[in-house]
C-alpha positions in Angstrom: 97.6 -25.6 135.3 94.9 -28.2 135.5 97.7 -30.9 136.2 99.0 -28.4 139.0 95.9 -27.2 140.4 93.1 -29.7 140.0 93.9 -33.0 138.7 92.2 -35.5 138.9 89.6 -33.5 139.6 86.8 -33.3 136.9 87.0 -29.9 136.2 89.1 -26.7 137.1 87.8 -23.7 138.9 89.9 -21.0 137.0 89.2 -18.2 139.6 90.1 -20.0 142.7 92.7 -22.1 140.7 91.4 -25.4 142.1 89.7 -28.5 141.1 85.9 -28.8 141.5 85.2 -32.3 143.3 81.7 -33.2 143.4 80.2 -33.0 146.9 82.7 -30.7 148.1 81.5 -27.8 146.5 78.2 -26.3 146.8 75.6 -28.2 144.6 74.8 -26.5 141.4 71.7 -28.8 140.6 71.6 -30.8 137.4 74.8 -29.0 136.0 76.8 -31.2 138.6 75.3 -34.3 137.1 78.1 -34.2 134.4 80.7 -34.9 137.1 81.3 -38.4 138.0 85.0 -38.3 139.7 86.2 -39.8 136.6 88.5 -36.9 135.5 85.8 -35.6 132.8 88.0 -32.9 131.4 91.0 -35.0 130.6 88.8 -37.8 128.9 86.8 -35.1 127.2 89.7 -33.4 125.8 91.9 -36.4 124.3 91.2 -36.1 120.9 91.6 -32.2 120.7 95.5 -32.9 121.6 95.7 -35.0 118.3 93.8 -32.3 116.3 96.2 -29.8 117.8 99.2 -31.9 116.6 100.2 -32.6 120.1 100.6 -36.2 120.0 103.3 -36.9 122.4 100.9 -34.9 125.3 98.2 -37.1 123.8 99.8 -40.2 124.5 101.2 -39.0 128.0 97.2 -38.1 128.7 96.2 -41.6 127.6 98.5 -43.5 129.9 97.2 -41.2 132.8 93.4 -42.0 131.9 94.2 -45.6 131.9 96.4 -45.3 135.3 94.2 -43.0 137.3 90.6 -43.1 136.1 87.9 -45.3 138.0 84.2 -45.7 136.4 83.1 -47.8 139.4 82.0 -44.7 141.8 79.4 -44.4 143.7 77.7 -41.4 142.1 74.8 -40.4 140.3 75.4 -39.0 136.7 73.5 -37.9 133.9 73.3 -40.8 131.2 73.1 -37.9 128.4 76.3 -36.2 129.8 78.2 -39.3 130.4 77.7 -40.6 127.0 78.6 -37.6 125.1 81.6 -36.5 127.4 82.9 -39.8 128.8 82.1 -42.5 126.6 82.2 -40.3 123.4 85.7 -39.1 124.8 87.1 -42.6 125.3 85.8 -43.7 121.6 87.3 -40.3 120.3 90.5 -41.2 121.8 90.7 -44.8 120.7 89.7 -44.0 117.2 92.6 -41.3 116.7 95.0 -43.7 119.1 94.5 -46.4 116.4 95.2 -44.0 113.7 98.5 -43.0 115.3 99.6 -46.5 115.9 99.0 -47.3 112.2 101.3 -44.4 111.6 104.1 -46.3 113.2 105.6 -43.3 115.5 103.2 -43.0 118.5 101.1 -45.3 120.5 102.9 -48.3 119.4 101.9 -50.0 122.8 98.3 -49.2 122.5 96.0 -52.4 122.5 92.6 -50.9 122.7 92.6 -50.2 126.2 90.4 -47.0 125.7 88.0 -49.1 124.1 87.5 -51.5 126.9 87.1 -48.8 129.1 84.4 -47.4 126.8 82.8 -51.0 126.9 82.9 -51.2 130.5 81.2 -47.7 131.0 78.7 -48.8 128.1 77.7 -51.7 130.3 77.4 -49.4 133.4 74.7 -47.3 131.3 72.6 -50.0 130.0 70.3 -50.4 133.0 69.1 -47.1 132.6 67.3 -48.4 129.3 65.2 -50.8 131.5 61.8 -49.1 130.7 58.8 -50.1 129.1 59.2 -47.5 126.5 63.1 -48.2 125.7 63.9 -44.5 126.5 66.6 -44.2 129.1 66.5 -42.7 132.7 67.9 -39.4 132.9 70.3 -40.5 135.5 72.3 -43.6 136.7 74.6 -44.3 139.4 77.9 -45.7 138.1 78.1 -48.1 140.8 74.9 -49.3 141.7 72.7 -48.9 138.6 69.0 -48.0 138.7 66.3 -48.1 141.5 68.3 -50.0 144.2 68.3 -48.3 147.4 71.8 -47.2 147.4 71.5 -46.1 143.8 69.8 -42.9 144.9 68.1 -42.9 141.4 65.4 -44.6 139.3 62.2 -42.7 140.4 62.5 -40.1 137.6 59.7 -40.3 135.2 60.7 -37.7 132.6 63.7 -37.3 130.3 64.3 -34.7 127.6 64.1 -35.5 123.9 67.8 -34.9 123.2 68.6 -36.8 126.3 67.0 -39.8 124.9 67.8 -39.1 121.5 71.4 -38.5 121.6 73.0 -42.0 122.0 73.2 -43.7 118.5 76.4 -42.1 117.3 78.5 -43.7 120.5 76.4 -46.7 121.1 76.8 -47.4 117.3 80.3 -47.0 117.3 80.9 -48.9 120.5 78.9 -51.9 119.0 80.7 -51.4 115.6 84.3 -51.2 117.4 83.7 -54.3 119.8 81.1 -56.4 117.9 78.5 -56.1 120.9 75.3 -55.3 119.1 73.5 -54.7 122.3 74.5 -51.2 122.4 73.3 -50.0 119.2 70.1 -51.9 119.4 69.0 -50.0 122.7 70.0 -46.8 121.3 68.1 -47.7 118.0 65.0 -48.8 120.0 65.0 -45.0 121.9 65.2 -43.2 118.4 62.4 -45.6 117.1 60.1 -44.8 120.1 60.7 -40.8 119.9 60.0 -40.9 116.1 56.4 -43.0 116.9 55.7 -40.3 119.5 56.0 -37.2 117.3 52.8 -35.3 116.9 51.6 -36.7 113.5 49.8 -33.5 112.3 53.1 -31.3 112.7 56.0 -33.7 112.5 57.4 -32.0 115.7 58.5 -33.4 118.9 58.5 -31.8 122.4 61.0 -31.2 124.8 60.2 -33.6 127.5 58.5 -36.9 127.3 57.3 -39.4 130.1 59.6 -42.6 129.6 57.4 -45.1 130.9 53.9 -44.0 129.0 55.5 -41.8 126.3 53.1 -38.9 126.9 54.6 -35.7 126.1 55.4 -33.6 129.3 56.5 -30.3 127.9 54.8 -29.7 124.3 56.7 -26.9 123.2 59.2 -27.6 120.3 62.2 -25.8 118.9 65.8 -26.7 118.1 67.4 -25.2 121.1 67.8 -26.8 124.5 66.1 -30.4 125.3 65.9 -31.1 121.4 68.7 -29.9 119.6 71.3 -32.7 119.3 68.1 -35.1 118.7 68.0 -33.5 115.2 71.7 -33.8 114.7 71.9 -37.3 115.5 69.2 -38.3 113.1 71.5 -36.7 110.2 74.7 -38.0 111.5 73.5 -41.4 112.1 72.5 -41.8 108.7 76.1 -40.4 107.5 77.9 -42.8 109.9 75.6 -46.0 109.6 74.1 -45.6 106.3 70.8 -46.4 107.3 68.3 -44.5 104.8 65.5 -44.4 107.5 67.4 -41.8 109.7 67.7 -39.4 106.7 63.8 -39.9 106.3 63.0 -38.9 109.8 65.1 -36.1 109.4 63.9 -34.7 106.4 60.5 -34.9 107.8 61.3 -33.3 110.9 63.2 -30.6 109.0 60.4 -29.9 106.9 58.5 -29.2 110.0 61.0 -27.0 111.3 61.5 -24.9 108.2 57.8 -24.7 108.1 56.7 -23.8 111.8 60.1 -23.1 113.8 62.1 -21.0 111.2 61.0 -17.4 111.1 64.2 -15.9 109.3 66.5 -15.0 110.9 64.8 -16.2 114.1 64.2 -19.8 115.1 61.1 -19.7 118.0 59.9 -22.4 119.9 55.9 -23.4 118.9 53.5 -25.8 120.4 53.5 -29.2 118.8 49.8 -29.3 118.6 49.4 -25.6 117.6 52.5 -25.0 115.5 51.2 -21.5 114.4 51.2 -20.5 118.1 54.8 -19.2 119.3 55.7 -21.0 122.8 57.8 -18.2 124.0 59.3 -15.0 122.8 63.0 -15.8 123.3 65.7 -18.0 122.1 68.4 -20.1 124.0 72.1 -20.0 122.9 72.1 -23.8 122.2 70.2 -23.3 119.0 73.8 -21.6 117.7 74.5 -25.3 116.7 71.6 -25.2 114.0 73.4 -23.4 111.1 76.1 -26.0 111.3 73.6 -28.7 110.9 71.9 -27.1 108.0 75.1 -26.8 106.2 75.6 -30.7 106.7 72.2 -30.9 105.1 73.0 -28.5 102.4 70.5 -25.7 103.1 73.0 -23.0 103.2 70.8 -19.7 103.0 68.9 -20.2 106.2 72.2 -21.1 107.9 73.9 -18.1 106.8 70.8 -16.0 107.9 70.6 -17.5 111.3 74.4 -17.3 111.9 74.4 -13.8 111.0 71.7 -12.8 113.3 73.6 -14.8 116.2 76.9 -12.9 115.1 75.3 -9.5 115.5 74.0 -10.4 118.9 77.3 -11.5 120.1 78.9 -8.2 118.4 76.4 -6.4 120.7 77.3 -8.4 124.0 80.7 -9.8 123.4 79.3 -13.3 123.8 76.0 -15.0 123.3 73.7 -14.7 126.0 72.2 -17.9 127.6 69.0 -16.5 126.1 67.8 -13.3 124.5 64.6 -12.0 123.2 63.2 -11.5 120.0 64.1 -7.8 119.9 67.6 -9.2 120.9 67.7 -8.1 124.8 69.5 -10.3 127.2 67.2 -12.5 128.4 69.4 -14.8 130.7 72.8 -12.9 131.1 75.1 -15.9 131.6 77.5 -17.5 129.2 79.4 -20.7 130.1 81.8 -20.4 127.0 79.6 -22.4 124.7 81.0 -23.7 121.4 78.0 -23.9 119.3 78.6 -20.8 117.3 82.0 -21.5 116.8 80.9 -24.8 115.3 78.6 -23.2 112.9 81.2 -20.7 112.0 83.7 -23.7 111.3 81.2 -25.5 108.9 80.1 -22.3 107.3 83.7 -21.5 106.2 84.4 -25.0 105.3 81.1 -25.0 103.1 81.8 -21.3 101.6 85.6 -20.6 101.8 84.5 -17.0 102.5 86.9 -15.4 104.4 84.3 -13.4 106.3 84.0 -16.5 108.7 87.7 -16.3 109.5 87.0 -12.7 110.8 84.1 -13.9 112.7 86.5 -16.5 114.3 88.9 -13.7 115.2 86.2 -11.8 116.7 85.6 -14.8 119.1 89.0 -15.3 119.9 89.8 -11.7 120.8 86.5 -11.9 123.2 87.8 -14.9 124.8 91.1 -13.4 125.6 90.0 -10.1 126.1 87.0 -10.8 128.8 87.0 -14.5 129.7 90.8 -15.5 130.0 92.0 -15.5 133.8 95.2 -16.5 135.5 94.2 -20.0 135.6 92.5 -20.4 132.3 89.1 -19.2 130.8 86.2 -18.2 133.2 82.6 -18.5 132.3 80.8 -15.2 132.0 78.4 -14.7 134.9 76.6 -11.8 133.2 77.5 -10.6 129.7 76.3 -7.0 130.4 78.9 -6.4 133.3 81.8 -9.0 132.3 81.7 -10.7 135.4 83.1 -14.1 135.9 81.9 -17.5 137.2 84.3 -19.9 138.9 83.8 -22.5 136.3 85.1 -23.9 132.7 83.3 -26.5 131.2 85.1 -29.7 129.6 83.5 -28.8 126.4 85.7 -25.7 126.2 88.5 -27.8 125.7 86.7 -30.4 123.9 85.0 -28.2 121.4 85.9 -24.7 121.5 89.6 -25.1 121.3 89.1 -27.8 118.6 86.6 -25.7 116.2 88.3 -22.7 116.5 91.8 -24.3 115.8 90.3 -26.3 112.8 88.8 -22.8 111.5 92.3 -21.4 111.1 94.4 -24.3 110.3 95.7 -25.3 106.9 95.4 -29.2 105.7 99.2 -29.6 106.5 98.7 -28.3 109.8 96.6 -31.4 110.8 98.4 -34.9 110.9 95.2 -36.9 109.6 92.5 -36.4 107.0 89.7 -34.8 109.5 87.2 -35.5 106.5 87.5 -39.3 107.5 85.8 -38.7 110.5 82.4 -37.3 111.7 81.8 -35.2 114.8 79.7 -36.3 117.6 77.6 -33.4 119.3 80.7 -33.1 121.9 83.2 -32.7 118.7 84.7 -36.3 119.2 85.6 -37.8 116.1 84.5 -41.3 114.9 85.9 -42.5 111.6 83.5 -43.1 108.9 84.7 -46.5 108.0 82.7 -47.8 111.0 79.6 -47.7 108.4 81.1 -50.8 106.8 82.1 -52.5 110.2 79.8 -55.1 111.5 77.1 -53.8 109.5 75.1 -57.0 109.7 74.6 -57.0 113.1 72.1 -54.3 113.3 68.7 -54.4 111.6 67.3 -51.7 109.2 64.7 -49.7 110.7 61.3 -50.7 110.1 59.7 -47.6 111.0 57.2 -46.3 107.9 54.7 -43.5 107.4 57.2 -41.0 106.2 55.9 -37.6 104.9 55.9 -37.1 101.2 58.2 -34.0 101.0 58.3 -31.5 97.8 61.7 -29.6 98.7 64.4 -29.3 96.3 66.7 -28.9 99.5 66.2 -32.4 99.8 68.3 -33.2 96.9 71.5 -32.5 98.9 72.3 -34.1 102.0 75.8 -32.8 102.2 77.5 -29.5 101.1 78.8 -29.3 97.6 80.4 -25.8 96.9 79.9 -26.2 93.1 76.3 -26.4 93.6 75.7 -24.0 96.4 78.0 -21.4 95.2 78.2 -21.3 91.5 81.6 -19.4 91.0 80.1 -16.5 93.0 82.3 -15.5 96.0 80.0 -12.8 96.9 77.1 -15.3 97.3 77.2 -15.7 101.3 77.8 -11.6 101.5 74.4 -11.1 99.4 72.7 -13.2 101.8 74.2 -11.4 105.1 74.0 -7.9 103.8 70.3 -7.3 105.0 70.8 -8.7 108.4 73.9 -6.5 109.3 71.8 -4.0 111.4 69.1 -6.4 112.4 70.0 -6.4 116.3 70.3 -2.6 116.0 67.1 -2.0 114.3 65.2 -5.0 116.2 62.6 -7.2 114.9 60.4 -8.2 117.6 58.4 -10.9 115.8 58.0 -13.4 118.6 54.5 -12.0 120.1 53.0 -11.6 116.8 51.5 -15.0 116.4 50.3 -15.2 119.8 48.4 -11.8 119.6 47.0 -12.7 116.0 45.7 -15.8 117.5 43.4 -14.0 119.8 42.2 -11.2 117.6 39.6 -13.2 115.6 37.3 -13.5 118.7 35.4 -11.6 121.0 36.9 -9.0 123.5 38.7 -10.6 126.1 36.9 -10.5 129.4 39.8 -9.3 131.3 43.1 -7.7 130.7 46.1 -8.2 132.5 46.9 -4.6 132.7 43.2 -3.7 134.6 43.4 -7.1 137.0 43.1 -6.5 140.6 43.6 -9.1 143.3 40.9 -7.6 145.6 38.3 -7.2 142.9 35.8 -10.1 143.2 34.4 -9.7 139.8 37.9 -10.4 138.6 38.1 -13.3 140.7 35.0 -14.6 139.1 36.4 -14.2 135.8 39.5 -15.7 136.8 37.6 -18.9 138.0 35.8 -19.1 135.0 38.9 -19.0 132.7 40.5 -21.8 134.8 42.8 -19.5 136.9 42.8 -20.1 140.5 44.3 -17.4 142.9 46.6 -18.7 145.9 47.3 -16.8 149.0 50.8 -17.5 150.3 51.7 -17.4 153.9 53.5 -14.0 153.6 50.8 -12.2 152.1 51.3 -12.4 148.5 49.4 -14.3 146.1 50.0 -16.7 143.0 48.0 -17.2 140.1 47.8 -20.8 138.5 45.9 -21.9 135.5 44.3 -25.4 135.0 42.9 -25.4 131.4 41.0 -28.3 132.1 39.1 -26.4 134.8 37.9 -23.7 132.6 34.1 -23.4 131.8 34.8 -23.9 128.4 37.4 -24.2 125.4 36.8 -20.4 124.7 37.3 -19.4 128.2 40.4 -21.8 128.4 41.9 -19.9 125.7 40.9 -16.4 127.2 43.1 -17.6 130.3 46.0 -18.6 128.4 46.0 -15.3 126.8 45.6 -13.5 130.3 48.4 -15.6 131.7 50.6 -14.6 128.6 49.8 -11.1 129.1 50.5 -11.2 132.9 53.9 -12.6 132.0 54.8 -9.8 129.5 53.5 -7.3 132.0 55.5 -8.6 134.7 58.6 -8.7 132.7 58.3 -5.1 131.4 57.7 -3.9 134.9 60.6 -5.9 136.4 63.0 -4.3 133.6 61.8 -0.8 134.2 62.3 -0.9 138.3 65.1 -3.5 138.7 68.6 -2.6 139.3 71.1 -4.4 137.4 74.4 -6.3 138.9 77.5 -4.4 139.1 81.1 -5.3 138.6 84.3 -5.5 140.9 87.3 -6.0 138.8 90.8 -6.8 140.1 93.3 -4.6 138.3 96.4 -5.0 140.1 99.2 -7.6 139.2 98.8 -10.3 138.7 95.3 -10.0 137.8 95.5 -6.9 135.4 91.4 -6.7 135.2 91.1 -10.6 134.1 89.0 -11.3 137.4 85.6 -9.7 137.5 83.2 -10.5 140.3 79.6 -10.2 140.3 78.2 -7.6 142.8 75.1 -6.6 144.1 74.1 -2.7 143.9 72.9 -0.4 146.5 69.9 1.6 146.3 71.7 4.5 147.7 75.1 6.1 147.2 76.8 6.9 144.0 75.1 5.3 140.9 77.9 3.6 138.8 75.3 3.3 135.9 75.8 7.4 135.9 79.0 8.3 137.0 82.5 7.2 136.1 83.9 3.9 137.8 85.7 4.0 141.1 89.2 2.6 141.0 91.1 2.4 144.2 93.2 0.0 146.6 91.2 -1.9 149.0 91.7 -2.2 153.1 89.7 -3.5 155.6 87.8 -1.4 158.2 88.0 -1.7 161.8 85.6 -2.4 163.3 85.3 -5.1 160.2 81.4 -4.6 160.5 81.7 -1.1 160.1 79.2 -0.4 162.4 80.5 2.3 164.4 83.1 5.0 163.9 86.2 3.4 162.1 89.6 3.2 164.3 91.7 2.7 161.3 90.8 6.0 159.4 94.4 6.3 158.1 94.0 2.9 156.6 90.8 3.4 154.5 91.3 7.2 153.5 91.5 7.1 150.0 90.7 3.5 149.3 87.9 1.4 149.1 86.8 -0.1 152.4 85.9 -3.6 153.0 83.1 -4.3 155.5 81.4 -7.3 156.8 77.8 -7.7 156.5 75.7 -7.8 159.9 74.9 -6.1 163.2 73.7 -2.8 161.7 72.1 -1.1 158.5 73.9 -0.9 155.2 73.3 2.8 155.0 75.2 3.0 158.5 78.2 1.1 157.4 78.4 3.3 154.1 78.4 6.6 156.5 81.1 5.1 158.9 83.3 4.4 156.0 82.9 7.9 154.2 83.4 9.7 157.6 86.7 8.0 157.6 87.6 9.0 154.1 86.9 6.0 151.9 86.1 6.5 148.3 84.1 3.5 147.9 82.8 0.3 150.3 82.4 -3.2 149.5 80.3 -5.2 151.9 81.1 -8.9 152.0 78.6 -11.4 153.2 79.0 -13.2 156.7 77.2 -16.3 155.6 80.3 -18.3 154.7 80.1 -20.2 151.6 77.4 -18.2 150.0 78.2 -17.6 146.1 76.5 -15.7 143.1 76.7 -19.0 141.4 74.1 -20.3 143.8 72.1 -17.4 145.3 70.0 -14.8 143.8 71.4 -11.3 143.1 71.2 -9.4 146.3 70.5 -5.6 146.4 71.3 -3.4 149.6 68.4 -1.1 150.6 68.7 2.0 152.7 67.5 2.5 156.2 64.3 4.0 155.6 65.7 7.5 156.4 67.1 9.9 153.8 70.1 8.6 152.3 71.2 11.6 150.0 74.1 12.3 152.3 75.9 9.0 151.1 78.2 10.0 148.1 80.3 7.0 147.7 79.5 3.7 145.5 78.8 0.6 147.6 78.7 -2.7 146.4 77.8 -6.1 148.0 79.7 -9.4 147.3 78.7 -12.9 148.5 81.3 -14.8 150.7 82.9 -16.7 147.9 83.4 -13.6 145.8 84.7 -11.7 148.8 87.1 -14.1 149.7 88.8 -13.8 146.3 89.7 -10.3 147.1 90.8 -11.4 150.7 93.1 -14.0 149.7 94.7 -11.9 146.9 95.4 -9.5 149.8 96.9 -12.0 152.0 99.3 -13.1 148.9 99.9 -9.8 147.3 99.2 -7.2 150.2 98.4 -4.3 148.0 94.9 -5.0 145.8 93.5 -2.5 143.4 90.0 -2.9 142.3 87.6 -1.1 139.8 84.0 -0.6 140.9 81.8 0.0 137.9 78.2 -1.1 136.1 80.3 -3.5 134.0 83.8 -4.8 133.4 86.0 -2.3 131.6 88.9 -3.2 129.1 92.2 -4.2 130.6 95.0 -1.8 131.0 97.4 -2.0 128.1 100.3 -1.0 129.7 99.6 -3.7 132.2 98.9 -6.1 129.5 102.2 -5.5 127.8 104.0 -5.8 130.8 102.5 -9.2 131.3 102.7 -10.5 127.7 106.2 -11.7 126.7 107.1 -11.3 123.2 107.2 -14.9 122.6 103.4 -14.7 122.3 103.9 -13.7 118.6 105.6 -16.8 117.8 105.7 -17.0 113.8 103.4 -19.4 112.3 101.7 -19.4 109.0 98.8 -17.1 108.0 95.9 -19.1 109.4 98.0 -19.8 112.7 98.7 -16.0 112.9 94.9 -15.5 112.9 94.8 -17.4 116.5 97.7 -15.6 118.3 96.5 -15.2 121.8 94.4 -18.0 122.3 97.0 -20.6 120.7 99.1 -19.7 123.6 96.6 -21.1 125.7 97.0 -24.5 124.0 100.2 -24.8 126.3 97.5 -25.1 129.1 96.8 -28.7 127.8 100.5 -30.1 127.3 101.6 -32.9 129.1 102.4 -31.1 132.6 99.4 -28.7 132.5 96.5 -30.3 130.6 93.5 -28.1 132.1 90.8 -30.0 133.4 87.5 -28.6 133.2 83.9 -28.9 132.7 80.5 -27.4 132.7 77.3 -28.5 131.0 76.7 -27.3 127.6 73.7 -29.5 126.8 69.8 -29.7 127.3 69.6 -30.4 130.9 71.8 -27.4 132.0 69.4 -24.4 130.3 66.2 -24.8 132.2 66.4 -23.9 136.1 62.8 -23.9 136.4 61.7 -26.2 133.9 58.5 -27.5 135.5 57.2 -25.1 138.3 55.7 -21.7 137.5 54.8 -19.3 140.4 54.6 -15.4 140.5 53.5 -13.4 143.6 52.0 -10.0 144.3 52.5 -8.3 147.8 49.2 -7.2 149.0 50.1 -3.6 149.4 50.6 -3.5 145.9 47.5 -4.9 144.8 45.3 -2.0 145.8 47.8 0.7 144.4 48.2 -0.2 140.8 46.7 -3.2 139.1 49.6 -3.3 136.7 52.1 -4.0 139.1 50.6 -7.5 139.9 52.8 -10.0 138.8 51.5 -13.7 138.0 52.4 -16.6 136.1 50.9 -20.3 135.5 51.8 -23.9 136.3 49.5 -26.1 134.4 50.5 -29.3 136.3 49.2 -27.7 139.3 52.5 -27.3 141.1 53.6 -24.0 142.3 57.0 -23.0 143.8 57.9 -19.8 145.4 60.5 -18.0 143.0 62.0 -15.9 145.7 64.8 -18.6 146.1 65.4 -18.9 142.3 67.6 -16.3 140.2 66.0 -13.2 140.8 67.0 -10.0 142.3 66.2 -9.4 146.3 66.2 -6.2 148.1 66.7 -6.2 152.0 67.3 -3.8 154.9 69.9 -5.6 157.4 68.9 -4.9 160.9 70.8 -7.6 163.1 73.8 -9.6 163.1 71.9 -12.8 162.3 72.8 -13.7 158.5 69.6 -15.7 158.2 67.3 -12.7 158.0 63.5 -14.1 157.2 62.8 -12.8 153.7 59.3 -13.6 154.1 58.6 -10.8 156.6 59.9 -8.0 154.5 57.3 -6.6 151.9 59.6 -6.7 148.7 59.6 -4.2 145.9 57.7 -5.2 142.7 61.1 -5.8 140.7 61.9 -8.8 143.5 59.0 -10.7 143.0 60.3 -12.5 140.2 63.0 -12.7 137.7 62.3 -11.8 133.7 63.9 -15.2 132.6 62.1 -17.5 135.3 58.7 -15.9 134.0 59.5 -16.4 130.5 60.8 -19.9 130.5 57.4 -21.0 131.9 55.4 -19.4 129.0 55.1 -22.4 127.2 54.1 -24.8 129.9 50.9 -22.3 130.1 49.7 -24.9 127.3 50.9 -28.2 128.6 47.5 -29.4 129.3 45.7 -27.5 126.8 44.5 -29.9 124.0 42.0 -27.5 122.3 
């Protein structure tokens, strides 16, 4: 389908069945930095084809890459993403191409062409390392490099630890393959610098570092987004390159992780200078890779514990949310089909042989087919709570997810080469272990000293040994999992404990968040003493910003820190109590059969879909389309769900008009062309200030992009049936049976049968239909508001209830209004202008800020706290 609908674009958009070309679609921010107009998904999935034993398709795909891919594009890309996906993809493809050539049947024409492309790309990335520290710039222009006027990059000062520390495998492999030592030397220098800049008392590293000064910009530390693959590459660099210093560094960091970050079964971020102080009360999905890394290290017990906790979260939500709290509530609801949990599942099965992990894999496959599979591929989940989709499918879905799930169920004879002869990169590309003895003399051993003396029996084992780890006890893993079976349902909110305890030893706090009133002069004086400033915004709201260095004393600064953390927790709680969750519009008619789920904004009037049965019916456009007067086609909408365009009158007026015409529901489609739930905050439709109890039908709001999917379906299929609900429903079994041919149950061996439905999708990547997709699975993608904090309060709310004041902090002194970030908005529509001024309306407290925007900034309150 990729070749039909998207090639040569970087990725496939599975809902609209077209390719995503950078610059032709609305910008998604840092996520788009993975796209370089170099057929990303095709390159990223090359070695997946060989793993799946599709050698003929692999040979054809290599020819397409050599014929069509251009690496000299005037586009700014992420150095990190381009390294792991494109350079890694070319090297993985080369590794398996020479393996196949040696076998004598395929790739006989191959003469290192992929390696030459990799070398060309490697040289294009080298200018990024032109810094005093040796840490690379985060972005580079493929054509013009760094800092030239036409490059449009090179002014950045910060990069994430994983971004600078996840280069050694690909760069060293490129050096070992080609004999050009410069690549490995540059990657080693970056790792050496990160090691030297670790916090010496805790042996932890921060998330973000200044590439020129080496100062830590974000001083929180964990094993998830921003740091994850740095740890992974230290251990794997030891395995691939044989340099003991990499293992010593990893063991030093690992000891610190298990001492401070690991709170079994949780892994919680801490402050590098105060490692006993938790930096946040939620976990991100990228840490799901860590159990797999612990397996490679040989520390199985905590790997089993964390993996089981994550599996319980998945069983509750069908997928692992992008972030979830310590009591396992959804924090960020998206799920871009990340492969890290499948990766850990595969490695745990390899280490234990426990069939339990086959059942886990089966659950993953069933959920993918049931909830994510759409006519043109697999769509990311916009919201795991509603089951709504996002029009994206990452390249890592084919590069990693397919690969790990296939390997989980494959027997040894199903794979045409020995997988044990290779090491997986962070993007699951395969590099041969024989590189450790190739061109070995070219690189100098690391000379870094000051390794911590560690007394830990776990360090005796650097690779899993089932004879030692599982001494004739098949129930070993089960005995570890059993106490965690109900951990999610029972909930264990441990995340706040350390923070609270850290403030109990002192005197009574001078001001608690629940008591604060922005109009109380005494409260404002206390805030000033604590280094907290109050800023009045133009729209009448206020922001709170903390500068710890402006506090009267270190004790006052700590009181300010506690106050701001309390305010974040308070605002999060208030929002959860008052906000309306997103709804779902599910297309259930042929040929969709419930596979396409669109994120819809709720209405503050009409039938509440969370309390009543969903509404199902065919859709029809109202006339007039704006629904602002009595409908002239009541017979067309009678008993159907009416489609109405936003604008020219109140939402409630539209609802009354279609209800009077006999409609059983309404969908308002945004008149702002190009708007999308992918890039805009969730929209809530407010009433008209009058009594709306007379509106009995459900009303939902769709942005233009989502609405056009329904309109396009009407044009193509005439009759389109949808389901309006609070969350996506299971597909109609009868429809599924009509759609699925019996050939889907092709007989295979027992392991292949476990993969039934997803193995059918392997056909999507044959020589005519290799699906090209990509989404950002790595550190830069997880933090939509990494640097700025802002919370605001409407003046009218300040006087009524002090508990409704919402504040956050930004220790670098920069504040941004969060209204334009992912938070829910409520608006009354008054005229035809699509650009209604948000600032002129007094917004309800739930729209002031979104929980995840608040909590992600919690740790930044400690950025300048050197107490």
